[in-house]
PQR file of N, CA, C, O and H, with PARSE charges and radii, in Angstrom:
ATOM      1  N   MET A   1     -70.769  55.918  13.313 -0.4000 1.5000
ATOM      2  CA  MET A   1     -70.326  56.133  12.213 -0.0000 2.0000
ATOM      3  C   MET A   1     -69.844  54.637  12.592  0.5500 1.7000
ATOM      4  O   MET A   1     -70.207  53.606  12.027 -0.5500 1.4000
ATOM      5  N   LYS A   2     -68.851  54.763  13.784 -0.4000 1.5000
ATOM      6  CA  LYS A   2     -68.323  53.532  14.581 -0.0000 2.0000
ATOM      7  C   LYS A   2     -69.101  52.295  14.859  0.5500 1.7000
ATOM      8  O   LYS A   2     -68.573  51.223  15.154 -0.5500 1.4000
ATOM      9  H   LYS A   2     -68.555  55.601  14.242  0.4000 1.0000
ATOM     10  N   MET A   3     -70.079  52.449  14.777 -0.4000 1.5000
ATOM     11  CA  MET A   3     -71.078  51.399  15.461 -0.0000 2.0000
ATOM     12  C   MET A   3     -71.293  50.193  13.982  0.5500 1.7000
ATOM     13  O   MET A   3     -71.082  48.980  13.978 -0.5500 1.4000
ATOM     14  H   MET A   3     -70.507  53.320  14.537  0.4000 1.0000
ATOM     15  N   ARG A   4     -71.693  50.933  13.037 -0.4000 1.5000
ATOM     16  CA  ARG A   4     -71.768  51.148  11.712 -0.0000 2.0000
ATOM     17  C   ARG A   4     -70.530  50.057  11.293  0.5500 1.7000
ATOM     18  O   ARG A   4     -70.847  48.887  11.080 -0.5500 1.4000
ATOM     19  H   ARG A   4     -71.864  51.919  13.040  0.4000 1.0000
ATOM     20  N   SER A   5     -68.876  50.551  11.165 -0.4000 1.5000
ATOM     21  CA  SER A   5     -68.281  50.002  10.667 -0.0000 2.0000
ATOM     22  C   SER A   5     -67.995  48.660  11.687  0.5500 1.7000
ATOM     23  O   SER A   5     -67.674  47.620  11.112 -0.5500 1.4000
ATOM     24  H   SER A   5     -68.619  51.501  11.338  0.4000 1.0000
ATOM     25  N   ARG A   6     -68.078  48.642  12.894 -0.4000 1.5000
ATOM     26  CA  ARG A   6     -68.333  47.742  14.332 -0.0000 2.0000
ATOM     27  C   ARG A   6     -69.040  46.826  13.645  0.5500 1.7000
ATOM     28  O   ARG A   6     -68.488  45.815  13.212 -0.5500 1.4000
ATOM     29  H   ARG A   6     -68.339  49.487  13.361  0.4000 1.0000
ATOM     30  N   LEU A   7     -70.170  47.039  13.490 -0.4000 1.5000
ATOM     31  CA  LEU A   7     -71.451  46.478  12.642 -0.0000 2.0000
ATOM     32  C   LEU A   7     -70.664  45.282  10.843  0.5500 1.7000
ATOM     33  O   LEU A   7     -70.683  44.356  10.032 -0.5500 1.4000
ATOM     34  H   LEU A   7     -70.617  47.861  13.842  0.4000 1.0000
ATOM     35  N   MET A   8     -70.208  46.337  11.365 -0.4000 1.5000
ATOM     36  CA  MET A   8     -70.107  45.392   8.909 -0.0000 2.0000
ATOM     37  C   MET A   8     -69.084  44.512   9.574  0.5500 1.7000
ATOM     38  O   MET A   8     -69.332  43.318   9.403 -0.5500 1.4000
ATOM     39  H   MET A   8     -70.193  47.089  12.024  0.4000 1.0000
ATOM     40  N   ALA A   9     -67.854  44.795  10.384 -0.4000 1.5000
ATOM     41  CA  ALA A   9     -66.696  44.466  10.134 -0.0000 2.0000
ATOM     42  C   ALA A   9     -67.308  42.592  11.383  0.5500 1.7000
ATOM     43  O   ALA A   9     -66.901  41.515  10.948 -0.5500 1.4000
ATOM     44  H   ALA A   9     -67.653  45.765  10.523  0.4000 1.0000
ATOM     45  N   GLY A  10     -68.008  42.585  12.446 -0.4000 1.5000
ATOM     46  CA  GLY A  10     -69.184  41.305  12.598 -0.0000 2.0000
ATOM     47  C   GLY A  10     -69.777  40.257  11.694  0.5500 1.7000
ATOM     48  O   GLY A  10     -69.656  39.032  11.680 -0.5500 1.4000
ATOM     49  H   GLY A  10     -68.339  43.460  12.799  0.4000 1.0000
ATOM     50  N   MET A  11     -70.529  41.191  10.862 -0.4000 1.5000
ATOM     51  CA  MET A  11     -71.223  40.706   9.686 -0.0000 2.0000
ATOM     52  C   MET A  11     -69.825  39.758   8.856  0.5500 1.7000
ATOM     53  O   MET A  11     -69.953  38.657   8.320 -0.5500 1.4000
ATOM     54  H   MET A  11     -70.628  42.186  10.874  0.4000 1.0000
ATOM     55  N   LEU A  12     -69.230  40.134   8.904 -0.4000 1.5000
ATOM     56  CA  LEU A  12     -67.567  40.017   7.588 -0.0000 2.0000
ATOM     57  C   LEU A  12     -67.301  38.574   8.594  0.5500 1.7000
ATOM     58  O   LEU A  12     -67.432  37.471   8.064 -0.5500 1.4000
ATOM     59  H   LEU A  12     -69.126  41.028   9.339  0.4000 1.0000
ATOM     60  N   LEU A  13     -66.864  38.700  10.290 -0.4000 1.5000
ATOM     61  CA  LEU A  13     -66.588  37.770  10.311 -0.0000 2.0000
ATOM     62  C   LEU A  13     -67.217  36.761  10.821  0.5500 1.7000
ATOM     63  O   LEU A  13     -66.742  35.655  11.080 -0.5500 1.4000
ATOM     64  H   LEU A  13     -66.757  39.596  10.721  0.4000 1.0000
ATOM     65  N   ALA A  14     -68.460  37.185  10.994 -0.4000 1.5000
ATOM     66  CA  ALA A  14     -70.149  35.453  10.887 -0.0000 2.0000
ATOM     67  C   ALA A  14     -69.483  35.180  10.008  0.5500 1.7000
ATOM     68  O   ALA A  14     -68.605  34.355  10.261 -0.5500 1.4000
ATOM     69  H   ALA A  14     -68.846  38.083  10.784  0.4000 1.0000
ATOM     70  N   CYS A  15     -69.568  35.752   8.490 -0.4000 1.5000
ATOM     71  CA  CYS A  15     -69.572  35.275   7.335 -0.0000 2.0000
ATOM     72  C   CYS A  15     -68.411  34.504   7.148  0.5500 1.7000
ATOM     73  O   CYS A  15     -68.693  33.445   6.587 -0.5500 1.4000
ATOM     74  H   CYS A  15     -70.281  36.423   8.284  0.4000 1.0000
ATOM     75  N   ALA A  16     -67.312  34.614   7.379 -0.4000 1.5000
ATOM     76  CA  ALA A  16     -66.065  33.736   7.042 -0.0000 2.0000
ATOM     77  C   ALA A  16     -66.426  32.492   7.733  0.5500 1.7000
ATOM     78  O   ALA A  16     -66.650  31.368   7.284 -0.5500 1.4000
ATOM     79  H   ALA A  16     -67.083  35.474   7.835  0.4000 1.0000
ATOM     80  N   ALA A  17     -66.431  33.122   9.366 -0.4000 1.5000
ATOM     81  CA  ALA A  17     -66.811  32.122  10.004 -0.0000 2.0000
ATOM     82  C   ALA A  17     -67.534  30.573   9.817  0.5500 1.7000
ATOM     83  O   ALA A  17     -67.200  29.388   9.805 -0.5500 1.4000
ATOM     84  H   ALA A  17     -66.249  34.035   9.731  0.4000 1.0000
ATOM     85  N   MET A  18     -68.563  31.287   9.704 -0.4000 1.5000
ATOM     86  CA  MET A  18     -69.903  30.153   8.707 -0.0000 2.0000
ATOM     87  C   MET A  18     -69.392  29.401   7.241  0.5500 1.7000
ATOM     88  O   MET A  18     -69.714  28.272   6.870 -0.5500 1.4000
ATOM     89  H   MET A  18     -68.835  32.250   9.714  0.4000 1.0000
ATOM     90  N   GLY A  19     -68.654  30.205   6.652 -0.4000 1.5000
ATOM     91  CA  GLY A  19     -67.273  29.314   5.535 -0.0000 2.0000
ATOM     92  C   GLY A  19     -66.669  28.339   5.905  0.5500 1.7000
ATOM     93  O   GLY A  19     -66.400  27.364   5.203 -0.5500 1.4000
ATOM     94  H   GLY A  19     -68.392  31.122   6.953  0.4000 1.0000
ATOM     95  N   CYS A  20     -66.403  28.490   6.997 -0.4000 1.5000
ATOM     96  CA  CYS A  20     -64.937  27.703   6.806 -0.0000 2.0000
ATOM     97  C   CYS A  20     -65.533  26.578   8.303  0.5500 1.7000
ATOM     98  O   CYS A  20     -65.086  25.462   8.567 -0.5500 1.4000
ATOM     99  H   CYS A  20     -66.621  29.282   7.567  0.4000 1.0000
ATOM    100  N   ALA A  21     -66.347  27.138   8.864 -0.4000 1.5000
ATOM    101  CA  ALA A  21     -67.009  25.715   9.267 -0.0000 2.0000
ATOM    102  C   ALA A  21     -68.142  24.875   8.936  0.5500 1.7000
ATOM    103  O   ALA A  21     -68.584  24.023   9.706 -0.5500 1.4000
ATOM    104  H   ALA A  21     -66.710  28.045   8.650  0.4000 1.0000
ATOM    105  N   MET A  22     -68.659  25.146   7.657 -0.4000 1.5000
ATOM    106  CA  MET A  22     -69.833  24.887   6.711 -0.0000 2.0000
ATOM    107  C   MET A  22     -69.041  23.688   5.470  0.5500 1.7000
ATOM    108  O   MET A  22     -68.774  24.140   4.356 -0.5500 1.4000
ATOM    109  H   MET A  22     -68.299  25.837   7.031  0.4000 1.0000
ATOM    110  N   PRO A  23     -68.787  22.506   5.722 -0.5600 1.5000
ATOM    111  CA  PRO A  23     -67.893  21.794   4.883  0.2800 2.0000
ATOM    112  C   PRO A  23     -68.362  21.842   3.098  0.5500 1.7000
ATOM    113  O   PRO A  23     -69.576  21.923   2.916 -0.5500 1.4000
ATOM    114  N   ILE A  24     -67.626  21.804   2.044 -0.4000 1.5000
ATOM    115  CA  ILE A  24     -68.509  22.534   0.961 -0.0000 2.0000
ATOM    116  C   ILE A  24     -68.661  20.507   0.521  0.5500 1.7000
ATOM    117  O   ILE A  24     -69.520  20.109  -0.266 -0.5500 1.4000
ATOM    118  H   ILE A  24     -66.639  21.739   2.192  0.4000 1.0000
ATOM    119  N   TRP A  25     -67.869  19.747   1.073 -0.4000 1.5000
ATOM    120  CA  TRP A  25     -68.334  18.453   0.513 -0.0000 2.0000
ATOM    121  C   TRP A  25     -69.003  18.041   1.655  0.5500 1.7000
ATOM    122  O   TRP A  25     -69.091  18.478   2.803 -0.5500 1.4000
ATOM    123  H   TRP A  25     -67.171  20.071   1.712  0.4000 1.0000
ATOM    124  N   SER A  26     -69.706  16.561   0.716 -0.4000 1.5000
ATOM    125  CA  SER A  26     -70.134  16.010   1.717 -0.0000 2.0000
ATOM    126  C   SER A  26     -69.455  15.206   2.595  0.5500 1.7000
ATOM    127  O   SER A  26     -68.279  14.922   2.368 -0.5500 1.4000
ATOM    128  H   SER A  26     -69.635  16.206  -0.216  0.4000 1.0000
ATOM    129  N   PRO A  27     -70.169  14.698   3.806 -0.5600 1.5000
ATOM    130  CA  PRO A  27     -69.413  14.373   4.680  0.2800 2.0000
ATOM    131  C   PRO A  27     -69.750  12.089   4.181  0.5500 1.7000
ATOM    132  O   PRO A  27     -69.030  11.251   4.726 -0.5500 1.4000
ATOM    133  N   ASN A  28     -70.250  11.900   3.732 -0.4000 1.5000
ATOM    134  CA  ASN A  28     -70.654  10.661   3.202 -0.0000 2.0000
ATOM    135  C   ASN A  28     -69.594  10.379   1.810  0.5500 1.7000
ATOM    136  O   ASN A  28     -69.735  10.924   0.716 -0.5500 1.4000
ATOM    137  H   ASN A  28     -70.835  12.580   3.290  0.4000 1.0000
ATOM    138  N   PRO A  29     -68.222   9.115   2.274 -0.5600 1.5000
ATOM    139  CA  PRO A  29     -67.482   9.533   1.030  0.2800 2.0000
ATOM    140  C   PRO A  29     -67.983   8.885   0.311  0.5500 1.7000
ATOM    141  O   PRO A  29     -67.061   8.333  -0.288 -0.5500 1.4000
ATOM    142  N   ASP A  30     -69.387   8.358  -0.284 -0.4000 1.5000
ATOM    143  CA  ASP A  30     -69.526   7.751  -2.171 -0.0000 2.0000
ATOM    144  C   ASP A  30     -70.004   8.958  -2.281  0.5500 1.7000
ATOM    145  O   ASP A  30     -69.656   9.407  -3.374 -0.5500 1.4000
ATOM    146  H   ASP A  30     -70.136   8.807   0.203  0.4000 1.0000
ATOM    147  N   VAL A  31     -70.623   9.699  -1.698 -0.4000 1.5000
ATOM    148  CA  VAL A  31     -71.131  11.159  -2.440 -0.0000 2.0000
ATOM    149  C   VAL A  31     -70.132  12.030  -2.631  0.5500 1.7000
ATOM    150  O   VAL A  31     -70.125  12.630  -3.706 -0.5500 1.4000
ATOM    151  H   VAL A  31     -70.906   9.334  -0.811  0.4000 1.0000
ATOM    152  N   ARG A  32     -68.739  12.387  -1.347 -0.4000 1.5000
ATOM    153  CA  ARG A  32     -67.613  12.755  -1.486 -0.0000 2.0000
ATOM    154  C   ARG A  32     -67.056  12.692  -3.052  0.5500 1.7000
ATOM    155  O   ARG A  32     -66.853  13.598  -3.861 -0.5500 1.4000
ATOM    156  H   ARG A  32     -68.745  11.899  -0.474  0.4000 1.0000
ATOM    157  N   ALA A  33     -66.906  11.378  -3.140 -0.4000 1.5000
ATOM    158  CA  ALA A  33     -65.695  10.711  -4.257 -0.0000 2.0000
ATOM    159  C   ALA A  33     -67.038  11.642  -5.431  0.5500 1.7000
ATOM    160  O   ALA A  33     -66.747  12.794  -5.751 -0.5500 1.4000
ATOM    161  H   ALA A  33     -67.071  10.642  -2.483  0.4000 1.0000
ATOM    162  N   ARG A  34     -68.019  11.208  -5.815 -0.4000 1.5000
ATOM    163  CA  ARG A  34     -68.688  11.549  -6.816 -0.0000 2.0000
ATOM    164  C   ARG A  34     -68.890  13.046  -6.921  0.5500 1.7000
ATOM    165  O   ARG A  34     -69.382  13.216  -8.036 -0.5500 1.4000
ATOM    166  H   ARG A  34     -68.255  10.271  -5.555  0.4000 1.0000
ATOM    167  N   GLN A  35     -68.724  14.493  -6.173 -0.4000 1.5000
ATOM    168  CA  GLN A  35     -68.206  15.361  -6.000 -0.0000 2.0000
ATOM    169  C   GLN A  35     -67.505  15.644  -6.794  0.5500 1.7000
ATOM    170  O   GLN A  35     -67.601  16.321  -7.817 -0.5500 1.4000
ATOM    171  H   GLN A  35     -68.324  14.354  -5.267  0.4000 1.0000
ATOM    172  N   LEU A  36     -66.562  14.984  -6.216 -0.4000 1.5000
ATOM    173  CA  LEU A  36     -65.409  15.323  -6.740 -0.0000 2.0000
ATOM    174  C   LEU A  36     -64.805  14.880  -8.418  0.5500 1.7000
ATOM    175  O   LEU A  36     -64.117  15.540  -9.196 -0.5500 1.4000
ATOM    176  H   LEU A  36     -66.484  14.433  -5.385  0.4000 1.0000
ATOM    177  N   ILE A  37     -65.338  13.629  -8.536 -0.4000 1.5000
ATOM    178  CA  ILE A  37     -65.035  13.607  -9.774 -0.0000 2.0000
ATOM    179  C   ILE A  37     -65.743  14.610 -10.498  0.5500 1.7000
ATOM    180  O   ILE A  37     -65.136  15.048 -11.475 -0.5500 1.4000
ATOM    181  H   ILE A  37     -65.897  13.093  -7.904  0.4000 1.0000
ATOM    182  N   TYR A  38     -66.847  15.074 -10.275 -0.4000 1.5000
ATOM    183  CA  TYR A  38     -67.857  16.046 -10.802 -0.0000 2.0000
ATOM    184  C   TYR A  38     -66.690  17.119 -11.376  0.5500 1.7000
ATOM    185  O   TYR A  38     -66.279  17.471 -12.481 -0.5500 1.4000
ATOM    186  H   TYR A  38     -67.340  14.718  -9.482  0.4000 1.0000
ATOM    187  N   GLN A  39     -66.513  17.310 -10.503 -0.4000 1.5000
ATOM    188  CA  GLN A  39     -65.691  19.089  -9.957 -0.0000 2.0000
ATOM    189  C   GLN A  39     -64.529  18.532 -11.278  0.5500 1.7000
ATOM    190  O   GLN A  39     -64.774  18.986 -12.396 -0.5500 1.4000
ATOM    191  H   GLN A  39     -66.847  17.025  -9.605  0.4000 1.0000
ATOM    192  N   SER A  40     -63.584  17.796 -11.173 -0.4000 1.5000
ATOM    193  CA  SER A  40     -62.250  17.569 -11.645 -0.0000 2.0000
ATOM    194  C   SER A  40     -62.197  17.457 -13.161  0.5500 1.7000
ATOM    195  O   SER A  40     -61.267  17.939 -13.808 -0.5500 1.4000
ATOM    196  H   SER A  40     -63.385  17.427 -10.265  0.4000 1.0000
ATOM    197  N   GLU A  41     -63.377  16.709 -13.792 -0.4000 1.5000
ATOM    198  CA  GLU A  41     -64.229  16.795 -14.792 -0.0000 2.0000
ATOM    199  C   GLU A  41     -64.314  17.790 -14.967  0.5500 1.7000
ATOM    200  O   GLU A  41     -63.435  18.205 -15.723 -0.5500 1.4000
ATOM    201  H   GLU A  41     -64.132  16.318 -13.265  0.4000 1.0000
ATOM    202  N   SER A  42     -65.239  18.766 -14.510 -0.4000 1.5000
ATOM    203  CA  SER A  42     -65.368  20.205 -14.975 -0.0000 2.0000
ATOM    204  C   SER A  42     -63.614  20.517 -15.266  0.5500 1.7000
ATOM    205  O   SER A  42     -63.127  20.269 -16.369 -0.5500 1.4000
ATOM    206  H   SER A  42     -65.952  18.429 -13.896  0.4000 1.0000
ATOM    207  N   LEU A  43     -63.076  20.882 -14.529 -0.4000 1.5000
ATOM    208  CA  LEU A  43     -61.695  21.518 -14.688 -0.0000 2.0000
ATOM    209  C   LEU A  43     -61.157  21.248 -15.291  0.5500 1.7000
ATOM    210  O   LEU A  43     -60.521  22.213 -15.712 -0.5500 1.4000
ATOM    211  H   LEU A  43     -63.472  21.083 -13.633  0.4000 1.0000
ATOM    212  N   ARG A  44     -60.729  19.822 -16.045 -0.4000 1.5000
ATOM    213  CA  ARG A  44     -60.055  19.294 -16.955 -0.0000 2.0000
ATOM    214  C   ARG A  44     -60.089  19.621 -17.836  0.5500 1.7000
ATOM    215  O   ARG A  44     -59.007  19.419 -18.387 -0.5500 1.4000
ATOM    216  H   ARG A  44     -61.246  19.037 -15.703  0.4000 1.0000
ATOM    217  N   HIS A  45     -61.142  20.348 -18.783 -0.4000 1.5000
ATOM    218  CA  HIS A  45     -61.631  21.230 -19.815 -0.0000 2.0000
ATOM    219  C   HIS A  45     -61.468  22.349 -19.922  0.5500 1.7000
ATOM    220  O   HIS A  45     -61.965  22.939 -20.882 -0.5500 1.4000
ATOM    221  H   HIS A  45     -62.021  20.512 -18.335  0.4000 1.0000
ATOM    222  N   ILE A  46     -60.736  22.996 -18.998 -0.4000 1.5000
ATOM    223  CA  ILE A  46     -60.488  24.163 -18.594 -0.0000 2.0000
ATOM    224  C   ILE A  46     -58.886  24.657 -19.931  0.5500 1.7000
ATOM    225  O   ILE A  46     -58.874  25.627 -20.688 -0.5500 1.4000
ATOM    226  H   ILE A  46     -60.332  22.517 -18.219  0.4000 1.0000
ATOM    227  N   PRO A  47     -57.851  23.662 -19.778 -0.5600 1.5000
ATOM    228  CA  PRO A  47     -57.150  23.653 -20.707  0.2800 2.0000
ATOM    229  C   PRO A  47     -57.255  23.429 -22.668  0.5500 1.7000
ATOM    230  O   PRO A  47     -56.351  23.525 -23.497 -0.5500 1.4000
ATOM    231  N   GLU A  48     -58.656  23.129 -22.850 -0.4000 1.5000
ATOM    232  CA  GLU A  48     -58.921  22.550 -24.395 -0.0000 2.0000
ATOM    233  C   GLU A  48     -59.710  24.200 -24.344  0.5500 1.7000
ATOM    234  O   GLU A  48     -59.209  25.290 -24.621 -0.5500 1.4000
ATOM    235  H   GLU A  48     -59.391  23.050 -22.177  0.4000 1.0000
ATOM    236  N   ILE A  49     -60.301  24.060 -24.147 -0.4000 1.5000
ATOM    237  CA  ILE A  49     -61.231  25.382 -23.974 -0.0000 2.0000
ATOM    238  C   ILE A  49     -59.957  27.145 -24.242  0.5500 1.7000
ATOM    239  O   ILE A  49     -59.885  27.937 -25.182 -0.5500 1.4000
ATOM    240  H   ILE A  49     -60.708  23.175 -23.922  0.4000 1.0000
ATOM    241  N   TRP A  50     -59.374  27.085 -23.208 -0.4000 1.5000
ATOM    242  CA  TRP A  50     -58.272  27.738 -23.547 -0.0000 2.0000
ATOM    243  C   TRP A  50     -57.578  27.444 -25.164  0.5500 1.7000
ATOM    244  O   TRP A  50     -57.877  28.165 -26.116 -0.5500 1.4000
ATOM    245  H   TRP A  50     -59.433  26.441 -22.445  0.4000 1.0000
ATOM    246  N   GLU A  51     -57.129  26.896 -25.218 -0.4000 1.5000
ATOM    247  CA  GLU A  51     -56.547  26.010 -26.535 -0.0000 2.0000
ATOM    248  C   GLU A  51     -57.707  27.191 -27.534  0.5500 1.7000
ATOM    249  O   GLU A  51     -57.658  28.412 -27.686 -0.5500 1.4000
ATOM    250  H   GLU A  51     -56.886  26.310 -24.445  0.4000 1.0000
ATOM    251  N   ARG A  52     -58.455  26.381 -27.936 -0.4000 1.5000
ATOM    252  CA  ARG A  52     -59.487  26.499 -28.951 -0.0000 2.0000
ATOM    253  C   ARG A  52     -59.923  28.202 -28.839  0.5500 1.7000
ATOM    254  O   ARG A  52     -60.526  28.441 -29.885 -0.5500 1.4000
ATOM    255  H   ARG A  52     -58.495  25.389 -27.812  0.4000 1.0000
ATOM    256  N   ILE A  53     -59.885  28.931 -28.349 -0.4000 1.5000
ATOM    257  CA  ILE A  53     -60.211  30.297 -27.711 -0.0000 2.0000
ATOM    258  C   ILE A  53     -59.016  30.929 -28.502  0.5500 1.7000
ATOM    259  O   ILE A  53     -59.359  31.791 -29.312 -0.5500 1.4000
ATOM    260  H   ILE A  53     -59.396  28.736 -27.499  0.4000 1.0000
ATOM    261  N   TRP A  54     -57.633  30.651 -28.415 -0.4000 1.5000
ATOM    262  CA  TRP A  54     -56.716  31.604 -28.570 -0.0000 2.0000
ATOM    263  C   TRP A  54     -56.184  30.595 -30.195  0.5500 1.7000
ATOM    264  O   TRP A  54     -55.190  30.766 -30.902 -0.5500 1.4000
ATOM    265  H   TRP A  54     -57.355  29.951 -27.757  0.4000 1.0000
ATOM    266  N   MET A  55     -57.067  29.796 -30.297 -0.4000 1.5000
ATOM    267  CA  MET A  55     -57.124  29.084 -32.012 -0.0000 2.0000
ATOM    268  C   MET A  55     -55.393  28.864 -31.528  0.5500 1.7000
ATOM    269  O   MET A  55     -54.631  29.697 -32.019 -0.5500 1.4000
ATOM    270  H   MET A  55     -57.874  29.657 -29.723  0.4000 1.0000
ATOM    271  N   LEU A  56     -54.725  27.740 -30.555 -0.4000 1.5000
ATOM    272  CA  LEU A  56     -54.033  26.878 -30.414 -0.0000 2.0000
ATOM    273  C   LEU A  56     -54.237  25.465 -31.068  0.5500 1.7000
ATOM    274  O   LEU A  56     -53.227  24.862 -31.432 -0.5500 1.4000
ATOM    275  H   LEU A  56     -55.344  27.063 -30.156  0.4000 1.0000
ATOM    276  N   ASP A  57     -55.409  24.925 -31.233 -0.4000 1.5000
ATOM    277  CA  ASP A  57     -55.275  23.721 -31.533 -0.0000 2.0000
ATOM    278  C   ASP A  57     -55.308  23.618 -32.881  0.5500 1.7000
ATOM    279  O   ASP A  57     -55.174  22.468 -33.299 -0.5500 1.4000
ATOM    280  H   ASP A  57     -56.229  25.415 -30.938  0.4000 1.0000
ATOM    281  N   GLN A  58     -55.510  24.861 -34.056 -0.4000 1.5000
ATOM    282  CA  GLN A  58     -55.267  24.784 -35.254 -0.0000 2.0000
ATOM    283  C   GLN A  58     -53.905  24.178 -35.772  0.5500 1.7000
ATOM    284  O   GLN A  58     -52.958  24.036 -34.998 -0.5500 1.4000
ATOM    285  H   GLN A  58     -55.619  25.795 -33.716  0.4000 1.0000
ATOM    286  N   PRO A  59     -53.843  23.873 -36.928 -0.5600 1.5000
ATOM    287  CA  PRO A  59     -53.136  23.434 -37.470  0.2800 2.0000
ATOM    288  C   PRO A  59     -51.475  24.252 -38.216  0.5500 1.7000
ATOM    289  O   PRO A  59     -51.714  24.423 -39.412 -0.5500 1.4000
ATOM    290  N   ASP A  60     -50.395  24.623 -37.975 -0.4000 1.5000
ATOM    291  CA  ASP A  60     -49.370  25.207 -38.094 -0.0000 2.0000
ATOM    292  C   ASP A  60     -48.653  24.995 -39.511  0.5500 1.7000
ATOM    293  O   ASP A  60     -48.094  24.025 -40.023 -0.5500 1.4000
ATOM    294  H   ASP A  60     -50.201  24.484 -37.004  0.4000 1.0000
ATOM    295  N   HIS A  61     -48.908  26.340 -39.941 -0.4000 1.5000
ATOM    296  CA  HIS A  61     -48.593  26.693 -41.469 -0.0000 2.0000
ATOM    297  C   HIS A  61     -47.106  27.149 -42.253  0.5500 1.7000
ATOM    298  O   HIS A  61     -46.453  27.292 -43.287 -0.5500 1.4000
ATOM    299  H   HIS A  61     -49.362  27.128 -39.525  0.4000 1.0000
ATOM    300  N   ALA A  62     -47.215  27.235 -40.760 -0.4000 1.5000
ATOM    301  CA  ALA A  62     -45.261  27.708 -40.916 -0.0000 2.0000
ATOM    302  C   ALA A  62     -44.576  26.281 -40.747  0.5500 1.7000
ATOM    303  O   ALA A  62     -44.445  26.010 -39.554 -0.5500 1.4000
ATOM    304  H   ALA A  62     -47.745  27.119 -39.920  0.4000 1.0000
ATOM    305  N   THR A  63     -44.047  25.176 -41.706 -0.4000 1.5000
ATOM    306  CA  THR A  63     -44.074  24.265 -41.789 -0.0000 2.0000
ATOM    307  C   THR A  63     -41.992  24.663 -41.637  0.5500 1.7000
ATOM    308  O   THR A  63     -41.416  25.628 -42.139 -0.5500 1.4000
ATOM    309  H   THR A  63     -44.153  25.396 -42.676  0.4000 1.0000
ATOM    310  N   PRO A  64     -41.271  23.372 -40.672 -0.5600 1.5000
ATOM    311  CA  PRO A  64     -39.867  24.212 -40.795  0.2800 2.0000
ATOM    312  C   PRO A  64     -38.630  23.143 -42.025  0.5500 1.7000
ATOM    313  O   PRO A  64     -37.415  22.982 -42.145 -0.5500 1.4000
ATOM    314  N   TYR A  65     -40.158  22.558 -42.839 -0.4000 1.5000
ATOM    315  CA  TYR A  65     -39.086  21.952 -44.112 -0.0000 2.0000
ATOM    316  C   TYR A  65     -39.834  22.199 -45.255  0.5500 1.7000
ATOM    317  O   TYR A  65     -41.042  22.334 -45.448 -0.5500 1.4000
ATOM    318  H   TYR A  65     -41.144  22.689 -42.742  0.4000 1.0000
ATOM    319  N   ARG A  66     -38.635  22.234 -46.131 -0.4000 1.5000
ATOM    320  CA  ARG A  66     -39.086  22.806 -47.583 -0.0000 2.0000
ATOM    321  C   ARG A  66     -39.907  21.664 -48.185  0.5500 1.7000
ATOM    322  O   ARG A  66     -39.841  20.475 -47.874 -0.5500 1.4000
ATOM    323  H   ARG A  66     -37.654  22.124 -45.974  0.4000 1.0000
ATOM    324  N   VAL A  67     -40.969  22.437 -49.421 -0.4000 1.5000
ATOM    325  CA  VAL A  67     -42.154  21.660 -49.542 -0.0000 2.0000
ATOM    326  C   VAL A  67     -42.215  22.218 -51.005  0.5500 1.7000
ATOM    327  O   VAL A  67     -42.374  23.415 -51.242 -0.5500 1.4000
ATOM    328  H   VAL A  67     -41.023  23.403 -49.673  0.4000 1.0000
ATOM    329  N   HIS A  68     -42.007  20.762 -52.457 -0.4000 1.5000
ATOM    330  CA  HIS A  68     -42.219  20.878 -53.563 -0.0000 2.0000
ATOM    331  C   HIS A  68     -43.148  21.647 -53.993  0.5500 1.7000
ATOM    332  O   HIS A  68     -44.202  21.234 -53.512 -0.5500 1.4000
ATOM    333  H   HIS A  68     -41.878  19.789 -52.265  0.4000 1.0000
ATOM    334  N   GLY A  69     -43.311  22.471 -54.590 -0.4000 1.5000
ATOM    335  CA  GLY A  69     -44.614  23.075 -54.992 -0.0000 2.0000
ATOM    336  C   GLY A  69     -45.289  22.222 -56.558  0.5500 1.7000
ATOM    337  O   GLY A  69     -46.444  22.123 -56.973 -0.5500 1.4000
ATOM    338  H   GLY A  69     -42.454  22.807 -54.981  0.4000 1.0000
ATOM    339  N   GLY A  70     -44.393  21.880 -56.934 -0.4000 1.5000
ATOM    340  CA  GLY A  70     -44.485  22.090 -58.172 -0.0000 2.0000
ATOM    341  C   GLY A  70     -44.601  20.184 -58.850  0.5500 1.7000
ATOM    342  O   GLY A  70     -43.794  19.360 -58.420 -0.5500 1.4000
ATOM    343  H   GLY A  70     -43.455  21.960 -56.597  0.4000 1.0000
ATOM    344  N   VAL A  71     -45.267  19.933 -59.486 -0.4000 1.5000
ATOM    345  CA  VAL A  71     -45.027  18.667 -60.287 -0.0000 2.0000
ATOM    346  C   VAL A  71     -43.699  17.781 -60.707  0.5500 1.7000
ATOM    347  O   VAL A  71     -42.993  18.181 -61.632 -0.5500 1.4000
ATOM    348  H   VAL A  71     -45.923  20.602 -59.835  0.4000 1.0000
ATOM    349  N   ILE A  72     -43.444  16.807 -60.138 -0.4000 1.5000
ATOM    350  CA  ILE A  72     -42.199  16.082 -60.507 -0.0000 2.0000
ATOM    351  C   ILE A  72     -42.219  15.319 -61.739  0.5500 1.7000
ATOM    352  O   ILE A  72     -41.218  14.698 -62.097 -0.5500 1.4000
ATOM    353  H   ILE A  72     -44.018  16.483 -59.386  0.4000 1.0000
TER
END
């Protein structure tokens, strides 16, 4: 049992070290700039999607002023 927990801890440590050692972005500045632009463009749409899901982009029907409903 103790050997299995040591093995699992070692594998977890190896995976964490590998993730920290391998960069997510390209070392080439041109490719890295394109990757960052694509990433930021996809994240830019999150507030719009959130407003559409919660229907916050719909018009507000509770007007703060009185509207005359009849013909003048």
